[in-house]
N, C-alpha and C positions, 0 to 999 in steps of 0.2 A: 478182132472184135467186129470190124466193117465187113469181113467175109461172112462171118456168122449171121450178121443182120441180112445181107443179100440173100444168102443161100435159105434162110427160113422163110422170108418173102417169096421167094421163086418156088419153094416146095409147096407151099399153102396155095400159090396162085394155080400151079399145076393141078393140085388136088382140087380146087374149086372149078377149074376148066373141065376137067375129067367128070366130076358130078354133075355140072350143067349139061354137058353132052348126053350124059346118061338119063338125067331126070327132065330135061327140056326146060330149064329154068334160067337160062342165059339172060342177062351177066351177072345176076343176083349172087350166086354162089362163088363166082371167081372174085367179085367184090369183098363179099365177107371173107374169102380166103386171104386176100391182100391185106385186110384189115386186122385179121387174127394174126397172121405172119409178123406184121409190123408191131403189134402189141405184145406178142411173145418175145420178138427180139429186143425190144425196148426193156421189157422187163428182165431178159437174160443179161442185157447190157449193165442195167442198174445193180443187179444182184452181183455181177463181177466186179463193178466198180466200188460198191458198198456191202461188203458181204456182212452177214448177219453175226452178231456177236460183239460188234464194236460199238455197243450202244453207251459204253461208259464216257461220260463227258470229260474233257480235258482238265486236268488240275488246276486249280486257281493258283496264281502267283503269291508267293510269299510277301508279307509286308517287309520293307527294310529294316533291319535292326538299328536301333539307335546307338 
């Protein structure tokens, strides 16, 4: 999961850097790319750690029988 986190941030960093060079908006799109990459990576790790469908609460313990 850590490698996925780093790869996503670096990918968006380079996309932002490339767009900054093309549009002349340095460093704004680079910073935006890093933030989007970090957010997407965090969301992906959260989804992997807590997959959807496990929303059923744990069963309550049964009272002791007399």
